[in-house]
PDB file with SEQRES, HELIX, SHEET and CRYST1 records, atoms N, CA, C and O in Angstrom:
SEQRES   1 A   87  MET LEU SER PHE GLU GLU GLY PHE ILE GLU SER GLN GLN          
SEQRES   2 A   87  LEU ASN GLN ARG LEU LEU GLN THR ILE ARG LEU LEU GLY          
SEQRES   3 A   87  GLU TYR LYS GLY LYS GLN GLU LEU PHE LYS GLN GLN ALA          
SEQRES   4 A   87  PRO GLN VAL LEU GLY THR LEU ARG GLN ALA ALA VAL ILE          
SEQRES   5 A   87  GLN SER THR GLU SER SER ASN ARG ILE GLU GLY ILE THR          
SEQRES   6 A   87  VAL PRO ARG GLU ARG ILE LYS LYS LEU VAL THR GLU LYS          
SEQRES   7 A   87  THR THR PRO ARG ASP ARG SER GLU GLN                          
HELIX    1 AA1 LEU A    2  PHE A    4  5                                   3    
HELIX    2 AA2 GLN A   16  GLN A   38  1                                  23    
HELIX    3 AA3 PRO A   40  ILE A   61  1                                  22    
HELIX    4 AA4 ARG A   68  THR A   76  1                                   9    
CRYST1    1.000    1.000    1.000  90.00  90.00  90.00 P 1           1          
ATOM      1  N   MET A   1      80.316 -75.527  -5.263  1.00  0.00           N  
ATOM      2  CA  MET A   1      78.948 -75.232  -5.617  1.00  0.00           C  
ATOM      3  C   MET A   1      78.751 -75.398  -7.117  1.00  0.00           C  
ATOM      4  O   MET A   1      79.549 -74.908  -7.916  1.00  0.00           O  
ATOM      5  N   LEU A   2      77.712 -76.074  -7.481  1.00  0.00           N  
ATOM      6  CA  LEU A   2      77.429 -76.292  -8.896  1.00  0.00           C  
ATOM      7  C   LEU A   2      77.088 -75.009  -9.631  1.00  0.00           C  
ATOM      8  O   LEU A   2      77.367 -74.884 -10.823  1.00  0.00           O  
ATOM      9  N   SER A   3      76.484 -74.048  -8.927  1.00  0.00           N  
ATOM     10  CA  SER A   3      76.026 -72.836  -9.601  1.00  0.00           C  
ATOM     11  C   SER A   3      77.170 -71.987 -10.147  1.00  0.00           C  
ATOM     12  O   SER A   3      76.935 -71.103 -10.971  1.00  0.00           O  
ATOM     13  N   PHE A   4      78.415 -72.239  -9.701  1.00  0.00           N  
ATOM     14  CA  PHE A   4      79.556 -71.490 -10.207  1.00  0.00           C  
ATOM     15  C   PHE A   4      80.240 -72.198 -11.375  1.00  0.00           C  
ATOM     16  O   PHE A   4      81.171 -71.649 -11.966  1.00  0.00           O  
ATOM     17  N   GLU A   5      79.804 -73.374 -11.705  1.00  0.00           N  
ATOM     18  CA  GLU A   5      80.409 -74.094 -12.824  1.00  0.00           C  
ATOM     19  C   GLU A   5      79.984 -73.480 -14.148  1.00  0.00           C  
ATOM     20  O   GLU A   5      78.864 -72.991 -14.291  1.00  0.00           O  
ATOM     21  N   GLU A   6      80.891 -73.515 -15.108  1.00  0.00           N  
ATOM     22  CA  GLU A   6      80.638 -72.977 -16.444  1.00  0.00           C  
ATOM     23  C   GLU A   6      79.409 -73.641 -17.069  1.00  0.00           C  
ATOM     24  O   GLU A   6      79.326 -74.868 -17.118  1.00  0.00           O  
ATOM     25  N   GLY A   7      78.482 -72.856 -17.535  1.00  0.00           N  
ATOM     26  CA  GLY A   7      77.313 -73.352 -18.241  1.00  0.00           C  
ATOM     27  C   GLY A   7      76.174 -73.842 -17.369  1.00  0.00           C  
ATOM     28  O   GLY A   7      75.159 -74.303 -17.891  1.00  0.00           O  
ATOM     29  N   PHE A   8      76.316 -73.755 -16.045  1.00  0.00           N  
ATOM     30  CA  PHE A   8      75.276 -74.269 -15.151  1.00  0.00           C  
ATOM     31  C   PHE A   8      73.960 -73.527 -15.354  1.00  0.00           C  
ATOM     32  O   PHE A   8      72.910 -74.146 -15.525  1.00  0.00           O  
ATOM     33  N   ILE A   9      74.023 -72.209 -15.335  1.00  0.00           N  
ATOM     34  CA  ILE A   9      72.797 -71.411 -15.450  1.00  0.00           C  
ATOM     35  C   ILE A   9      72.137 -71.637 -16.805  1.00  0.00           C  
ATOM     36  O   ILE A   9      70.916 -71.770 -16.891  1.00  0.00           O  
ATOM     37  N   GLU A  10      72.938 -71.682 -17.855  1.00  0.00           N  
ATOM     38  CA  GLU A  10      72.397 -71.886 -19.199  1.00  0.00           C  
ATOM     39  C   GLU A  10      71.689 -73.231 -19.342  1.00  0.00           C  
ATOM     40  O   GLU A  10      70.792 -73.380 -20.171  1.00  0.00           O  
ATOM     41  N   SER A  11      72.092 -74.199 -18.538  1.00  0.00           N  
ATOM     42  CA  SER A  11      71.500 -75.532 -18.657  1.00  0.00           C  
ATOM     43  C   SER A  11      70.216 -75.713 -17.839  1.00  0.00           C  
ATOM     44  O   SER A  11      69.570 -76.757 -17.926  1.00  0.00           O  
ATOM     45  N   GLN A  12      69.848 -74.713 -17.054  1.00  0.00           N  
ATOM     46  CA  GLN A  12      68.657 -74.828 -16.214  1.00  0.00           C  
ATOM     47  C   GLN A  12      67.381 -74.682 -17.041  1.00  0.00           C  
ATOM     48  O   GLN A  12      67.318 -73.880 -17.972  1.00  0.00           O  
ATOM     49  N   GLN A  13      66.385 -75.457 -16.690  1.00  0.00           N  
ATOM     50  CA  GLN A  13      65.103 -75.417 -17.378  1.00  0.00           C  
ATOM     51  C   GLN A  13      64.256 -74.260 -16.847  1.00  0.00           C  
ATOM     52  O   GLN A  13      64.197 -74.027 -15.639  1.00  0.00           O  
ATOM     53  N   LEU A  14      63.611 -73.548 -17.746  1.00  0.00           N  
ATOM     54  CA  LEU A  14      62.686 -72.490 -17.354  1.00  0.00           C  
ATOM     55  C   LEU A  14      61.275 -73.033 -17.537  1.00  0.00           C  
ATOM     56  O   LEU A  14      60.813 -73.217 -18.663  1.00  0.00           O  
ATOM     57  N   ASN A  15      60.601 -73.286 -16.433  1.00  0.00           N  
ATOM     58  CA  ASN A  15      59.245 -73.800 -16.552  1.00  0.00           C  
ATOM     59  C   ASN A  15      58.242 -72.653 -16.617  1.00  0.00           C  
ATOM     60  O   ASN A  15      58.599 -71.493 -16.414  1.00  0.00           O  
ATOM     61  N   GLN A  16      57.028 -72.974 -16.892  1.00  0.00           N  
ATOM     62  CA  GLN A  16      55.982 -71.969 -17.079  1.00  0.00           C  
ATOM     63  C   GLN A  16      55.756 -71.136 -15.816  1.00  0.00           C  
ATOM     64  O   GLN A  16      55.531 -69.928 -15.899  1.00  0.00           O  
ATOM     65  N   ARG A  17      55.814 -71.768 -14.673  1.00  0.00           N  
ATOM     66  CA  ARG A  17      55.579 -71.049 -13.414  1.00  0.00           C  
ATOM     67  C   ARG A  17      56.665 -70.005 -13.149  1.00  0.00           C  
ATOM     68  O   ARG A  17      56.367 -68.892 -12.715  1.00  0.00           O  
ATOM     69  N   LEU A  18      57.915 -70.363 -13.410  1.00  0.00           N  
ATOM     70  CA  LEU A  18      59.017 -69.430 -13.220  1.00  0.00           C  
ATOM     71  C   LEU A  18      58.889 -68.241 -14.172  1.00  0.00           C  
ATOM     72  O   LEU A  18      59.093 -67.098 -13.763  1.00  0.00           O  
ATOM     73  N   LEU A  19      58.557 -68.495 -15.417  1.00  0.00           N  
ATOM     74  CA  LEU A  19      58.373 -67.421 -16.385  1.00  0.00           C  
ATOM     75  C   LEU A  19      57.217 -66.502 -15.983  1.00  0.00           C  
ATOM     76  O   LEU A  19      57.303 -65.284 -16.137  1.00  0.00           O  
ATOM     77  N   GLN A  20      56.155 -67.083 -15.476  1.00  0.00           N  
ATOM     78  CA  GLN A  20      55.014 -66.285 -15.019  1.00  0.00           C  
ATOM     79  C   GLN A  20      55.411 -65.401 -13.836  1.00  0.00           C  
ATOM     80  O   GLN A  20      55.001 -64.242 -13.759  1.00  0.00           O  
ATOM     81  N   THR A  21      56.199 -65.942 -12.925  1.00  0.00           N  
ATOM     82  CA  THR A  21      56.664 -65.163 -11.770  1.00  0.00           C  
ATOM     83  C   THR A  21      57.535 -64.003 -12.215  1.00  0.00           C  
ATOM     84  O   THR A  21      57.387 -62.891 -11.709  1.00  0.00           O  
ATOM     85  N   ILE A  22      58.435 -64.241 -13.147  1.00  0.00           N  
ATOM     86  CA  ILE A  22      59.297 -63.176 -13.669  1.00  0.00           C  
ATOM     87  C   ILE A  22      58.457 -62.088 -14.341  1.00  0.00           C  
ATOM     88  O   ILE A  22      58.719 -60.900 -14.154  1.00  0.00           O  
ATOM     89  N   ARG A  23      57.458 -62.486 -15.117  1.00  0.00           N  
ATOM     90  CA  ARG A  23      56.577 -61.522 -15.776  1.00  0.00           C  
ATOM     91  C   ARG A  23      55.823 -60.678 -14.749  1.00  0.00           C  
ATOM     92  O   ARG A  23      55.696 -59.464 -14.912  1.00  0.00           O  
ATOM     93  N   LEU A  24      55.325 -61.320 -13.695  1.00  0.00           N  
ATOM     94  CA  LEU A  24      54.593 -60.594 -12.651  1.00  0.00           C  
ATOM     95  C   LEU A  24      55.498 -59.607 -11.908  1.00  0.00           C  
ATOM     96  O   LEU A  24      55.068 -58.509 -11.554  1.00  0.00           O  
ATOM     97  N   LEU A  25      56.743 -60.001 -11.677  1.00  0.00           N  
ATOM     98  CA  LEU A  25      57.677 -59.087 -11.017  1.00  0.00           C  
ATOM     99  C   LEU A  25      57.863 -57.817 -11.854  1.00  0.00           C  
ATOM    100  O   LEU A  25      57.870 -56.710 -11.315  1.00  0.00           O  
ATOM    101  N   GLY A  26      58.012 -57.981 -13.154  1.00  0.00           N  
ATOM    102  CA  GLY A  26      58.134 -56.826 -14.038  1.00  0.00           C  
ATOM    103  C   GLY A  26      56.887 -55.966 -14.026  1.00  0.00           C  
ATOM    104  O   GLY A  26      56.972 -54.738 -14.032  1.00  0.00           O  
ATOM    105  N   GLU A  27      55.731 -56.608 -14.009  1.00  0.00           N  
ATOM    106  CA  GLU A  27      54.458 -55.881 -13.976  1.00  0.00           C  
ATOM    107  C   GLU A  27      54.321 -55.080 -12.686  1.00  0.00           C  
ATOM    108  O   GLU A  27      53.926 -53.914 -12.714  1.00  0.00           O  
ATOM    109  N   TYR A  28      54.644 -55.698 -11.564  1.00  0.00           N  
ATOM    110  CA  TYR A  28      54.526 -55.015 -10.274  1.00  0.00           C  
ATOM    111  C   TYR A  28      55.535 -53.876 -10.160  1.00  0.00           C  
ATOM    112  O   TYR A  28      55.240 -52.843  -9.560  1.00  0.00           O  
ATOM    113  N   LYS A  29      56.724 -54.060 -10.733  1.00  0.00           N  
ATOM    114  CA  LYS A  29      57.709 -52.990 -10.710  1.00  0.00           C  
ATOM    115  C   LYS A  29      57.189 -51.786 -11.490  1.00  0.00           C  
ATOM    116  O   LYS A  29      57.373 -50.644 -11.067  1.00  0.00           O  
ATOM    117  N   GLY A  30      56.549 -52.033 -12.613  1.00  0.00           N  
ATOM    118  CA  GLY A  30      55.954 -50.945 -13.390  1.00  0.00           C  
ATOM    119  C   GLY A  30      54.863 -50.229 -12.624  1.00  0.00           C  
ATOM    120  O   GLY A  30      54.775 -49.002 -12.664  1.00  0.00           O  
ATOM    121  N   LYS A  31      54.034 -50.983 -11.928  1.00  0.00           N  
ATOM    122  CA  LYS A  31      52.975 -50.381 -11.118  1.00  0.00           C  
ATOM    123  C   LYS A  31      53.562 -49.545  -9.991  1.00  0.00           C  
ATOM    124  O   LYS A  31      53.048 -48.473  -9.671  1.00  0.00           O  
ATOM    125  N   GLN A  32      54.632 -50.036  -9.396  1.00  0.00           N  
ATOM    126  CA  GLN A  32      55.282 -49.307  -8.306  1.00  0.00           C  
ATOM    127  C   GLN A  32      55.827 -47.974  -8.822  1.00  0.00           C  
ATOM    128  O   GLN A  32      55.656 -46.945  -8.169  1.00  0.00           O  
ATOM    129  N   GLU A  33      56.472 -47.983  -9.969  1.00  0.00           N  
ATOM    130  CA  GLU A  33      57.016 -46.746 -10.529  1.00  0.00           C  
ATOM    131  C   GLU A  33      55.897 -45.755 -10.846  1.00  0.00           C  
ATOM    132  O   GLU A  33      56.032 -44.559 -10.585  1.00  0.00           O  
ATOM    133  N   LEU A  34      54.812 -46.244 -11.399  1.00  0.00           N  
ATOM    134  CA  LEU A  34      53.671 -45.386 -11.711  1.00  0.00           C  
ATOM    135  C   LEU A  34      53.094 -44.767 -10.440  1.00  0.00           C  
ATOM    136  O   LEU A  34      52.775 -43.578 -10.414  1.00  0.00           O  
ATOM    137  N   PHE A  35      52.960 -45.570  -9.395  1.00  0.00           N  
ATOM    138  CA  PHE A  35      52.424 -45.074  -8.129  1.00  0.00           C  
ATOM    139  C   PHE A  35      53.353 -44.024  -7.529  1.00  0.00           C  
ATOM    140  O   PHE A  35      52.891 -43.024  -6.978  1.00  0.00           O  
ATOM    141  N   LYS A  36      54.667 -44.250  -7.636  1.00  0.00           N  
ATOM    142  CA  LYS A  36      55.629 -43.284  -7.113  1.00  0.00           C  
ATOM    143  C   LYS A  36      55.502 -41.943  -7.829  1.00  0.00           C  
ATOM    144  O   LYS A  36      55.672 -40.891  -7.211  1.00  0.00           O  
ATOM    145  N   GLN A  37      55.209 -41.973  -9.114  1.00  0.00           N  
ATOM    146  CA  GLN A  37      55.069 -40.737  -9.877  1.00  0.00           C  
ATOM    147  C   GLN A  37      53.735 -40.048  -9.599  1.00  0.00           C  
ATOM    148  O   GLN A  37      53.677 -38.821  -9.509  1.00  0.00           O  
ATOM    149  N   GLN A  38      52.680 -40.819  -9.464  1.00  0.00           N  
ATOM    150  CA  GLN A  38      51.344 -40.248  -9.332  1.00  0.00           C  
ATOM    151  C   GLN A  38      50.982 -39.843  -7.908  1.00  0.00           C  
ATOM    152  O   GLN A  38      50.168 -38.939  -7.719  1.00  0.00           O  
ATOM    153  N   ALA A  39      51.558 -40.481  -6.920  1.00  0.00           N  
ATOM    154  CA  ALA A  39      51.158 -40.217  -5.532  1.00  0.00           C  
ATOM    155  C   ALA A  39      52.356 -40.101  -4.593  1.00  0.00           C  
ATOM    156  O   ALA A  39      52.444 -40.854  -3.623  1.00  0.00           O  
ATOM    157  N   PRO A  40      53.279 -39.176  -4.858  1.00  0.00           N  
ATOM    158  CA  PRO A  40      54.459 -39.087  -3.981  1.00  0.00           C  
ATOM    159  C   PRO A  40      54.112 -38.633  -2.568  1.00  0.00           C  
ATOM    160  O   PRO A  40      54.794 -39.021  -1.619  1.00  0.00           O  
ATOM    161  N   GLN A  41      53.067 -37.818  -2.404  1.00  0.00           N  
ATOM    162  CA  GLN A  41      52.690 -37.356  -1.063  1.00  0.00           C  
ATOM    163  C   GLN A  41      52.174 -38.518  -0.212  1.00  0.00           C  
ATOM    164  O   GLN A  41      52.471 -38.603   0.980  1.00  0.00           O  
ATOM    165  N   VAL A  42      51.408 -39.399  -0.828  1.00  0.00           N  
ATOM    166  CA  VAL A  42      50.879 -40.552  -0.094  1.00  0.00           C  
ATOM    167  C   VAL A  42      52.030 -41.429   0.380  1.00  0.00           C  
ATOM    168  O   VAL A  42      52.048 -41.865   1.532  1.00  0.00           O  
ATOM    169  N   LEU A  43      52.991 -41.689  -0.506  1.00  0.00           N  
ATOM    170  CA  LEU A  43      54.139 -42.516  -0.129  1.00  0.00           C  
ATOM    171  C   LEU A  43      54.971 -41.837   0.955  1.00  0.00           C  
ATOM    172  O   LEU A  43      55.479 -42.504   1.855  1.00  0.00           O  
ATOM    173  N   GLY A  44      55.114 -40.509   0.874  1.00  0.00           N  
ATOM    174  CA  GLY A  44      55.850 -39.784   1.903  1.00  0.00           C  
ATOM    175  C   GLY A  44      55.178 -39.884   3.258  1.00  0.00           C  
ATOM    176  O   GLY A  44      55.841 -40.053   4.281  1.00  0.00           O  
ATOM    177  N   THR A  45      53.859 -39.779   3.259  1.00  0.00           N  
ATOM    178  CA  THR A  45      53.096 -39.888   4.501  1.00  0.00           C  
ATOM    179  C   THR A  45      53.211 -41.294   5.088  1.00  0.00           C  
ATOM    180  O   THR A  45      53.390 -41.456   6.295  1.00  0.00           O  
ATOM    181  N   LEU A  46      53.106 -42.304   4.233  1.00  0.00           N  
ATOM    182  CA  LEU A  46      53.239 -43.686   4.704  1.00  0.00           C  
ATOM    183  C   LEU A  46      54.641 -43.954   5.253  1.00  0.00           C  
ATOM    184  O   LEU A  46      54.794 -44.628   6.272  1.00  0.00           O  
ATOM    185  N   ARG A  47      55.653 -43.430   4.580  1.00  0.00           N  
ATOM    186  CA  ARG A  47      57.025 -43.608   5.034  1.00  0.00           C  
ATOM    187  C   ARG A  47      57.215 -42.956   6.401  1.00  0.00           C  
ATOM    188  O   ARG A  47      57.821 -43.544   7.297  1.00  0.00           O  
ATOM    189  N   GLN A  48      56.695 -41.743   6.556  1.00  0.00           N  
ATOM    190  CA  GLN A  48      56.820 -41.031   7.824  1.00  0.00           C  
ATOM    191  C   GLN A  48      56.137 -41.805   8.958  1.00  0.00           C  
ATOM    192  O   GLN A  48      56.689 -41.924  10.052  1.00  0.00           O  
ATOM    193  N   ALA A  49      54.950 -42.323   8.697  1.00  0.00           N  
ATOM    194  CA  ALA A  49      54.237 -43.119   9.705  1.00  0.00           C  
ATOM    195  C   ALA A  49      55.030 -44.365  10.067  1.00  0.00           C  
ATOM    196  O   ALA A  49      55.097 -44.740  11.237  1.00  0.00           O  
ATOM    197  N   ALA A  50      55.631 -45.010   9.070  1.00  0.00           N  
ATOM    198  CA  ALA A  50      56.415 -46.221   9.325  1.00  0.00           C  
ATOM    199  C   ALA A  50      57.647 -45.921  10.171  1.00  0.00           C  
ATOM    200  O   ALA A  50      57.994 -46.700  11.058  1.00  0.00           O  
ATOM    201  N   VAL A  51      58.307 -44.802   9.903  1.00  0.00           N  
ATOM    202  CA  VAL A  51      59.492 -44.426  10.688  1.00  0.00           C  
ATOM    203  C   VAL A  51      59.107 -44.151  12.139  1.00  0.00           C  
ATOM    204  O   VAL A  51      59.805 -44.577  13.059  1.00  0.00           O  
ATOM    205  N   ILE A  52      58.010 -43.448  12.341  1.00  0.00           N  
ATOM    206  CA  ILE A  52      57.554 -43.139  13.700  1.00  0.00           C  
ATOM    207  C   ILE A  52      57.189 -44.414  14.453  1.00  0.00           C  
ATOM    208  O   ILE A  52      57.580 -44.589  15.607  1.00  0.00           O  
ATOM    209  N   GLN A  53      56.443 -45.301  13.805  1.00  0.00           N  
ATOM    210  CA  GLN A  53      56.051 -46.560  14.446  1.00  0.00           C  
ATOM    211  C   GLN A  53      57.265 -47.438  14.734  1.00  0.00           C  
ATOM    212  O   GLN A  53      57.335 -48.083  15.780  1.00  0.00           O  
ATOM    213  N   SER A  54      58.214 -47.462  13.814  1.00  0.00           N  
ATOM    214  CA  SER A  54      59.425 -48.250  14.015  1.00  0.00           C  
ATOM    215  C   SER A  54      60.235 -47.717  15.187  1.00  0.00           C  
ATOM    216  O   SER A  54      60.743 -48.485  16.005  1.00  0.00           O  
ATOM    217  N   THR A  55      60.351 -46.399  15.261  1.00  0.00           N  
ATOM    218  CA  THR A  55      61.077 -45.773  16.369  1.00  0.00           C  
ATOM    219  C   THR A  55      60.394 -46.075  17.701  1.00  0.00           C  
ATOM    220  O   THR A  55      61.048 -46.404  18.690  1.00  0.00           O  
ATOM    221  N   GLU A  56      59.080 -45.959  17.707  1.00  0.00           N  
ATOM    222  CA  GLU A  56      58.314 -46.224  18.918  1.00  0.00           C  
ATOM    223  C   GLU A  56      58.492 -47.685  19.362  1.00  0.00           C  
ATOM    224  O   GLU A  56      58.681 -47.956  20.548  1.00  0.00           O  
ATOM    225  N   SER A  57      58.430 -48.605  18.423  1.00  0.00           N  
ATOM    226  CA  SER A  57      58.585 -50.028  18.749  1.00  0.00           C  
ATOM    227  C   SER A  57      59.987 -50.335  19.247  1.00  0.00           C  
ATOM    228  O   SER A  57      60.152 -51.083  20.211  1.00  0.00           O  
ATOM    229  N   SER A  58      60.998 -49.768  18.601  1.00  0.00           N  
ATOM    230  CA  SER A  58      62.380 -49.992  19.038  1.00  0.00           C  
ATOM    231  C   SER A  58      62.584 -49.486  20.458  1.00  0.00           C  
ATOM    232  O   SER A  58      63.228 -50.139  21.279  1.00  0.00           O  
ATOM    233  N   ASN A  59      62.029 -48.321  20.730  1.00  0.00           N  
ATOM    234  CA  ASN A  59      62.151 -47.774  22.087  1.00  0.00           C  
ATOM    235  C   ASN A  59      61.472 -48.668  23.107  1.00  0.00           C  
ATOM    236  O   ASN A  59      62.007 -48.903  24.190  1.00  0.00           O  
ATOM    237  N   ARG A  60      60.298 -49.164  22.764  1.00  0.00           N  
ATOM    238  CA  ARG A  60      59.557 -50.030  23.680  1.00  0.00           C  
ATOM    239  C   ARG A  60      60.351 -51.301  23.978  1.00  0.00           C  
ATOM    240  O   ARG A  60      60.378 -51.768  25.116  1.00  0.00           O  
ATOM    241  N   ILE A  61      60.993 -51.852  22.959  1.00  0.00           N  
ATOM    242  CA  ILE A  61      61.808 -53.058  23.155  1.00  0.00           C  
ATOM    243  C   ILE A  61      62.946 -52.785  24.128  1.00  0.00           C  
ATOM    244  O   ILE A  61      63.298 -53.640  24.941  1.00  0.00           O  
ATOM    245  N   GLU A  62      63.519 -51.586  24.038  1.00  0.00           N  
ATOM    246  CA  GLU A  62      64.639 -51.224  24.906  1.00  0.00           C  
ATOM    247  C   GLU A  62      64.190 -50.697  26.267  1.00  0.00           C  
ATOM    248  O   GLU A  62      65.025 -50.338  27.097  1.00  0.00           O  
ATOM    249  N   GLY A  63      62.864 -50.647  26.504  1.00  0.00           N  
ATOM    250  CA  GLY A  63      62.346 -50.200  27.788  1.00  0.00           C  
ATOM    251  C   GLY A  63      62.272 -48.691  27.930  1.00  0.00           C  
ATOM    252  O   GLY A  63      62.171 -48.174  29.043  1.00  0.00           O  
ATOM    253  N   ILE A  64      62.323 -47.981  26.810  1.00  0.00           N  
ATOM    254  CA  ILE A  64      62.257 -46.524  26.832  1.00  0.00           C  
ATOM    255  C   ILE A  64      60.836 -46.101  26.492  1.00  0.00           C  
ATOM    256  O   ILE A  64      60.282 -46.517  25.474  1.00  0.00           O  
ATOM    257  N   THR A  65      60.248 -45.269  27.353  1.00  0.00           N  
ATOM    258  CA  THR A  65      58.895 -44.786  27.080  1.00  0.00           C  
ATOM    259  C   THR A  65      58.940 -43.293  26.810  1.00  0.00           C  
ATOM    260  O   THR A  65      59.336 -42.496  27.660  1.00  0.00           O  
ATOM    261  N   VAL A  66      58.525 -42.940  25.605  1.00  0.00           N  
ATOM    262  CA  VAL A  66      58.450 -41.545  25.175  1.00  0.00           C  
ATOM    263  C   VAL A  66      57.079 -41.369  24.543  1.00  0.00           C  
ATOM    264  O   VAL A  66      56.663 -42.209  23.746  1.00  0.00           O  
ATOM    265  N   PRO A  67      56.365 -40.296  24.878  1.00  0.00           N  
ATOM    266  CA  PRO A  67      55.045 -40.086  24.266  1.00  0.00           C  
ATOM    267  C   PRO A  67      55.142 -40.009  22.737  1.00  0.00           C  
ATOM    268  O   PRO A  67      56.128 -39.514  22.192  1.00  0.00           O  
ATOM    269  N   ARG A  68      54.112 -40.503  22.063  1.00  0.00           N  
ATOM    270  CA  ARG A  68      54.096 -40.542  20.600  1.00  0.00           C  
ATOM    271  C   ARG A  68      54.313 -39.154  19.988  1.00  0.00           C  
ATOM    272  O   ARG A  68      55.028 -39.018  18.995  1.00  0.00           O  
ATOM    273  N   GLU A  69      53.706 -38.140  20.570  1.00  0.00           N  
ATOM    274  CA  GLU A  69      53.855 -36.778  20.038  1.00  0.00           C  
ATOM    275  C   GLU A  69      55.309 -36.323  20.088  1.00  0.00           C  
ATOM    276  O   GLU A  69      55.788 -35.645  19.179  1.00  0.00           O  
ATOM    277  N   ARG A  70      56.006 -36.700  21.159  1.00  0.00           N  
ATOM    278  CA  ARG A  70      57.418 -36.332  21.276  1.00  0.00           C  
ATOM    279  C   ARG A  70      58.247 -37.055  20.224  1.00  0.00           C  
ATOM    280  O   ARG A  70      59.169 -36.474  19.651  1.00  0.00           O  
ATOM    281  N   ILE A  71      57.927 -38.313  19.969  1.00  0.00           N  
ATOM    282  CA  ILE A  71      58.625 -39.074  18.928  1.00  0.00           C  
ATOM    283  C   ILE A  71      58.404 -38.413  17.578  1.00  0.00           C  
ATOM    284  O   ILE A  71      59.339 -38.278  16.788  1.00  0.00           O  
ATOM    285  N   LYS A  72      57.159 -37.997  17.307  1.00  0.00           N  
ATOM    286  CA  LYS A  72      56.868 -37.313  16.043  1.00  0.00           C  
ATOM    287  C   LYS A  72      57.730 -36.073  15.872  1.00  0.00           C  
ATOM    288  O   LYS A  72      58.281 -35.834  14.798  1.00  0.00           O  
ATOM    289  N   LYS A  73      57.845 -35.282  16.942  1.00  0.00           N  
ATOM    290  CA  LYS A  73      58.663 -34.078  16.865  1.00  0.00           C  
ATOM    291  C   LYS A  73      60.135 -34.421  16.627  1.00  0.00           C  
ATOM    292  O   LYS A  73      60.810 -33.771  15.828  1.00  0.00           O  
ATOM    293  N   LEU A  74      60.617 -35.435  17.318  1.00  0.00           N  
ATOM    294  CA  LEU A  74      62.021 -35.820  17.169  1.00  0.00           C  
ATOM    295  C   LEU A  74      62.321 -36.318  15.758  1.00  0.00           C  
ATOM    296  O   LEU A  74      63.380 -36.029  15.200  1.00  0.00           O  
ATOM    297  N   VAL A  75      61.384 -37.067  15.191  1.00  0.00           N  
ATOM    298  CA  VAL A  75      61.606 -37.666  13.872  1.00  0.00           C  
ATOM    299  C   VAL A  75      61.346 -36.671  12.750  1.00  0.00           C  
ATOM    300  O   VAL A  75      62.166 -36.541  11.841  1.00  0.00           O  
ATOM    301  N   THR A  76      60.225 -35.970  12.797  1.00  0.00           N  
ATOM    302  CA  THR A  76      59.835 -35.126  11.667  1.00  0.00           C  
ATOM    303  C   THR A  76      60.454 -33.740  11.693  1.00  0.00           C  
ATOM    304  O   THR A  76      60.807 -33.197  10.646  1.00  0.00           O  
ATOM    305  N   GLU A  77      60.588 -33.165  12.875  1.00  0.00           N  
ATOM    306  CA  GLU A  77      61.084 -31.798  12.957  1.00  0.00           C  
ATOM    307  C   GLU A  77      62.559 -31.731  13.325  1.00  0.00           C  
ATOM    308  O   GLU A  77      63.120 -30.643  13.452  1.00  0.00           O  
ATOM    309  N   LYS A  78      63.173 -32.860  13.491  1.00  0.00           N  
ATOM    310  CA  LYS A  78      64.591 -32.915  13.876  1.00  0.00           C  
ATOM    311  C   LYS A  78      64.858 -32.107  15.147  1.00  0.00           C  
ATOM    312  O   LYS A  78      65.857 -31.394  15.243  1.00  0.00           O  
ATOM    313  N   THR A  79      63.963 -32.227  16.108  1.00  0.00           N  
ATOM    314  CA  THR A  79      64.091 -31.558  17.402  1.00  0.00           C  
ATOM    315  C   THR A  79      65.279 -32.154  18.155  1.00  0.00           C  
ATOM    316  O   THR A  79      65.571 -33.342  18.024  1.00  0.00           O  
ATOM    317  N   THR A  80      65.950 -31.336  18.933  1.00  0.00           N  
ATOM    318  CA  THR A  80      67.078 -31.805  19.730  1.00  0.00           C  
ATOM    319  C   THR A  80      66.569 -32.640  20.906  1.00  0.00           C  
ATOM    320  O   THR A  80      65.673 -32.206  21.631  1.00  0.00           O  
ATOM    321  N   PRO A  81      67.135 -33.835  21.098  1.00  0.00           N  
ATOM    322  CA  PRO A  81      66.724 -34.676  22.237  1.00  0.00           C  
ATOM    323  C   PRO A  81      67.019 -33.981  23.568  1.00  0.00           C  
ATOM    324  O   PRO A  81      68.044 -33.315  23.716  1.00  0.00           O  
ATOM    325  N   ARG A  82      66.103 -34.145  24.540  1.00  0.00           N  
ATOM    326  CA  ARG A  82      66.243 -33.503  25.843  1.00  0.00           C  
ATOM    327  C   ARG A  82      67.198 -34.256  26.763  1.00  0.00           C  
ATOM    328  O   ARG A  82      67.926 -33.641  27.542  1.00  0.00           O  
ATOM    329  N   ASP A  83      67.198 -35.577  26.678  1.00  0.00           N  
ATOM    330  CA  ASP A  83      68.040 -36.353  27.580  1.00  0.00           C  
ATOM    331  C   ASP A  83      68.554 -37.606  26.863  1.00  0.00           C  
ATOM    332  O   ASP A  83      68.328 -37.804  25.669  1.00  0.00           O  
ATOM    333  N   ARG A  84      69.240 -38.429  27.624  1.00  0.00           N  
ATOM    334  CA  ARG A  84      69.863 -39.640  27.058  1.00  0.00           C  
ATOM    335  C   ARG A  84      68.841 -40.606  26.476  1.00  0.00           C  
ATOM    336  O   ARG A  84      69.085 -41.200  25.426  1.00  0.00           O  
ATOM    337  N   SER A  85      67.711 -40.772  27.134  1.00  0.00           N  
ATOM    338  CA  SER A  85      66.719 -41.738  26.647  1.00  0.00           C  
ATOM    339  C   SER A  85      66.114 -41.281  25.326  1.00  0.00           C  
ATOM    340  O   SER A  85      65.757 -42.119  24.498  1.00  0.00           O  
ATOM    341  N   GLU A  86      65.991 -39.981  25.109  1.00  0.00           N  
ATOM    342  CA  GLU A  86      65.449 -39.511  23.830  1.00  0.00           C  
ATOM    343  C   GLU A  86      66.478 -39.646  22.705  1.00  0.00           C  
ATOM    344  O   GLU A  86      66.111 -39.750  21.535  1.00  0.00           O  
ATOM    345  N   GLN A  87      67.743 -39.644  23.055  1.00  0.00           N  
ATOM    346  CA  GLN A  87      68.760 -39.851  22.030  1.00  0.00           C  
ATOM    347  C   GLN A  87      68.655 -41.249  21.474  1.00  0.00           C  
ATOM    348  O   GLN A  87      69.430 -41.622  20.593  1.00  0.00           O  
TER     349      GLN A  87                                                      
END                                                                             
């Protein structure tokens, strides 16, 4: 692979588009950090919703049907599963 050769990276051209993309990545990272500091409850709520939806979708793929409310209890309250399918 050429990318492992000595001096390969140093010899690469940085065009305007690449520099702009790098700058935008830094800008978005700063915005993300600010949002994490200013709205941690919103991010926590979104994360919880994503985990519940992901669990529900995974179960559906495997042919397991569990009511949404039961999934919420299992995920958020760490309720003990009743049977094998809930595990």
